[in-house]
C-alpha positions in Angstrom: -5.2 -17.0 12.9 -5.9 -17.2 8.9 -8.0 -13.8 8.7 -5.8 -12.4 11.0 -2.2 -13.2 8.9 -4.6 -11.7 5.7 -5.4 -9.0 7.5 -1.8 -8.1 8.7 -0.4 -9.3 5.2 -2.8 -6.4 3.5 -2.0 -4.1 5.7 1.8 -4.4 4.9 1.1 -4.1 1.4 -0.9 -1.2 1.5 1.6 0.7 3.5 4.3 -0.8 1.0 2.4 1.2 -1.9 1.3 4.0 -0.3 5.0 4.3 0.5 6.6 3.5 -3.1 3.6 6.3 -4.3 4.4 8.5 -2.0 7.5 10.3 -3.9 5.5 10.0 -7.2 4.8 13.5 -8.8 1.1 12.1 -9.7 0.8 11.5 -5.5 2.2 15.4 -5.5 -0.2 16.7 -8.2 -3.3 14.7 -6.1 -2.6 16.4 -3.1 -1.8 19.9 -4.3 -5.4 20.0 -6.0 -6.9 18.4 -2.5 -5.6 21.2 -0.6 -7.2 23.6 -3.7 -10.0 22.7 -3.7 -10.2 22.7 0.1 -8.7 26.6 0.3 -11.3 27.1 -2.5 -14.0 26.3 -0.8 -13.4 27.4 2.2 -12.8 31.5 1.0 -16.3 30.9 -0.9 -17.7 29.9 2.5 -16.5 32.7 4.4 -17.9 35.5 1.5 -21.1 33.5 3.5 
């Protein structure tokens, strides 16, 4: 029972941290860089 409570508390804390970071500028910058990397990889792959 304690392990289940620990997992639940951990999941709640992770969800709260994710919700707090979703509005931060660093989150959007990292997301934009990730999307740019995927787009670049797709363009490179299309040349082959």
